[in-house]
N, C-alpha and C positions, 0 to 999 in steps of 0.2 A: 423424560426430556433431558438432554445433555446440558451441562453448564454452559452459559453464554459467556464468551471471553470478554466481550465489551458490547455495549450498545451505543450508537452514535457515530462520531467521527474519529477514525483512526488515521493519523497523519503518516504517510509514507515519507519519512524524513530524508532530506538530502544529506550527503556526506560532504561537508565543506573542505576544500582543498587550498593549499598554498600555491603560489605561482610555480613552485618547483614540482608540483604534483603530489607532495606529501599531505597527509591528512591534518587538518587544523582542528585538533581535539579541543582546544580552548573555545573556538567558535562553536563546535558541535555541542559542548556543554551549555553554552548560552542559548542555542536554538532549542535544546531540550527544555530548558527552564522557561522559555517562551511558550512552549507547548503546554506545560503544566499551568502556567499563569493565565493563559488565554483559553482554557477550558477544553483542550483536546481530550478525547475519551480513551485514547490509546496512542502509542507511537510504534511504528514499524521501522525497524533498523536493518540496514543492509539488504534492502529490497531493490527492485529495479530503479526506483528514484534515488536510492543510495549508491548507485553504480556498482552493485555487487559483482558484476561480471569482470570488473578490472581491479577488484580488491584482492590482496593476498589473503591466505587463510588467517595469518596472524592479525592483519588489519581487521578482518571480518569479526573475529572473536573479540578483539580489543574494543571495537565500536559497541558491541553488545555489553561488554563489561562497563564501559563508560556510561552507557545509557542507564543501566541498572543502578549504578552508583549515584548518578545525578538525579534520577527520577525518585529514588528512595520510596518506591511503592505507591506513589501518588497517582499513577496510572499504569496500566499494563504495558510491558515492553515485549513486543512480538518480534522475534528475530527471523530474518530471511535465512532459510537453510536449504534452499533448493539447488539442484544441480542436474545436469543431464547424465551424470554418472551416479548410479544408485549408491554405490559404495561411498562416494564422496558426500552425498546427501545424508547418508546414515552417520558418517563421521561428524559432519557439521551439526546435525541434530544433537548428538551427544555433547559436543563442545559448547553449543549454545545453551544447553540445559545446565552444564557446569558453570557457565558464565552468569547464570541467574535469570535467564529469560522466563517470561510467564507463558509464552506460547511460541509456536513455530509457523512460519509461512513457507509452504512448499509449492513451487511453481511446477507446471508440467515440464517434463524433460524436453529441452529445446534441441533442434537440429536432428536428433535421432529419429523423430516421427514414429514413436512407439504406437503399437496397436492398443485397443481398449484393454485387452488382457494385460499387455505390458504396463500400461498406466496403473491398472489395479495392483499388479505385483510390486511396482515401484513404490507407490504410496503406502502399500501395506508394510513394506520393509522400513520405510521412513517412520511410520507410526510406531512400529515395534521398537525403534531405536531409543525412545525416551518415554517418559511418563507425561510429557507436556501435551496440552491440547494442540491439535494441528489444524491450520487453515489451509485448504487447498487453494491454488491460484491458477485460474484458467484464463489465459490471454492468448488466444489463437493467432492474433495478428503479429505477435512477437515470437511465438514458439513453433508455429506450423502444425499444431495438434490441438484438438478440442476434446474435452471430457464430455461424453454423452450422458444424458440423464440416467440411463440404466446403469452406467458405471458409477455415477454418483450414488445411486441407491445401494449398490454393493459396498461402496466405501463408507457410507453413512452407518453401516452396521458394525464398523470397527469402533471400539469404545472411545478412543481419544482423537478420532477424526471428527472435529466439532463444527467446522464451518467451511465456507468457500468464498473467496474473493472472485466474483464473476465479472470478467471484463470482456466477455464475448460480444456483448451488445445485442444478444439474441433474446428478445423478450419471451418468445415461445419456449425457448429452452429453460429460462429462469422460472417460468410458470410450471413447467414440467418437473423441475427439480423440487419445487415446493410441494407439488401434488404427490410425488413419489416418496420424498424423504421426510416431509413434515418437520416435527421438532427435533429430528435426529441430525439435521444439518442446517445451521444458521447461514443465511445468505447475506453477504455484503456486496454492495456495488463496487466494482473496480474502476468505474468511470464517474468523475465528479458530476458531469452533466446528466447522469441518469440516476442520481441518488434518490430524489423524491419518487421517481418511477419505481425503483426497486423496493422502497419502503411501502409503496402502495400494493406491491405484490407479496408483501409479507416479510421483506428483508428487515434487518436490524441496524443498518447503517451503511457507511461508505469507508473505504480505504482511499485516502484523498491525497492528491498533489496540491490542490489549492490550500489545503490545511497548513502547508509550510508558511504561507503568507498570512492567511486569515483563519486561524484555527477556530476562533469563536463563531465566525459566520457559518462554517461548515457544521460545527456542533449544533448551532441553532436550527439549521435546515433539518437535521436528523431528529433532535430532541423535540422540536415542535410537533413533528408528525407523531412520534412515539407517545407524546403526551396528549394526543387527540386533536391538535390544531393543524389539520391538513392544509387549510387555506394559508396560514402563515408559512408553512414549509414550502408550499408551491410558489408563493410570492417571492420568498428568498431565493429559491432555485432559479426563478426567472430573472431576478435582479442580478445574480452573479454569473448567469450563463455566458455572457460575452467574455468575462474574465476567464472562466473555465476553458472556453474554446481558445482564447489567446495563449494560454499556457501549453497548448498543443499545436502551435503553429510550426513547431519543429519537433524532433524526437525527444521525448521525455528522458532525462531531466534537463536538457539544454535550456528550454525557456524559463523554467522555474528558477534555476540557479542564476541565470542572467537577470531575471526580474528582481531577485533578492539582492543582487549586487547593486542595482540602480536604486534600491530602497535603502541602501546603506549597510546591508549585512555583508560580512566578509566571506561570502560563499565560495569565491574562487572559481576557477575554470573546471570544466569536466575533463576527465582523463581521455586521451585518445583511445579509440578512434572517434569519440564524440568531440565536437568543437563548437565554438560560438556560432550563433545564427548569422546569416547574411544580414547586412545592415538594413536593407529595405524591409525584411521580415521583422527584425527587431523593432524597427520604428512603428510598425503596425501594433505590436504588443505594447510598446510604451504609450501609444495613443489611448489604447483601451485602459491601461493602468491609470493614466492621468484622469480619465473620466470617473474613476473611483476615488480620486484624491490620494492615491498611493505615491505618486510622484508629481513634480511640477514640469510642465512643458512650455 
């Protein structure tokens, strides 16, 4: 059985920006401390929610360094290291390891639409680039390509490919992954609204957007189940489901950054080409947030 990087709720943390588009590192450190204080089980830096596609390489690595320095080993720091250019993903893997990351998140190469053989070769090269455990990230809705269960099986035989963030939403596929890979590949839900479902299928947690706002709530959904209280986990999942859905009324991370701003966090805007939600859509999210007492309306 491979070492499990974390169990529970890993927060895919935002990258706070100033109005001029520069990174607000002071706010980033405050958000990281919130994650530690409010029981997050891991933090994922420079992933999709962290706007990795518009970060420079220098910013990307500096975010990882900041996270490692601020967290001080109190929870695992998992660095996004994915790219649709295998050579670049290999370079990012090495640099994130040097920066002190505890693990790497590697998304399927986007736009290229690699074959299953190409995916296997890409992830194999990424895994060889460092000694860190690797979490694969399968999100066909954003990348245009899906890792098939048979390919997962081959990848799970690589020593440091430890887990997958499954955001395909395909329950049959997730069941097949568990059956084929067993303890050689830990499964995390890539969608907040499916966290309890994935736990019921043998998963070990979720990589969460909601965790930016309510880390402890997402932690409780996961840890309750893992400690044997499935009813509590399911009840919490249903309680927060409207909020989970509200955070995806527009493309992630637009809603969560906007939500955090109205809660008083200096999250700033997204970098173009992402922009603020249309006002009517934002109002729908604010109404849901008010129902949880997060803001006043």
